[in-house]
N, C-alpha and C positions, 0 to 999 in steps of 0.2 A: 503494500499500498505508500510504503513512503517514497517508490520510484516513480508512483504515478503523481505525488504530489511533489515530488522535485521537479518532475518534467513539466507540469504545469505552470510552477514558480519561472522555471526557465522560458517558457512560452509568453506568459504575463511579463514577467520583468525583464526581458531581454539575457542574453549571454553575459556571464561574468567578463568574458574576455573583452567586451566593448566593441563589438563589430562596426565597423565603421558605417555609416548610412549610406544609402543607394543615392546617387543623384542622375541628371539626364544632361547630357550635351546635347547640339545641334547634331543631327545625322547627316549621313550623306543627302538626304531628303527631308523636306517637311515630314513627312508623313511618319516617318521612324526614327525616332528619337535616342542617341547613342546612350545607353547604360554605362555609369563608370561607378566600380565600386572602391575608388581611391580618396581616400579623405584626406589627404595632403594636396590634391589636386587644386591647381590654379585657373585652370581655363575656365572661360564663363559657363555659368549653369544656367538652363532653363527654369523658369519658375512655373508654379502651377498656380491657376486661378481657379 
């Protein structure tokens, strides 16, 4: 039972290792943004409205 509770806590609270948040950049076309997982990325990011 404790394994289930631990798994739920990780899912709700996030991973303890502090995974970098996902953000998006302009892709090759306007229809398909580029997904970026690099937390130190300096490229301009798309904003969600």
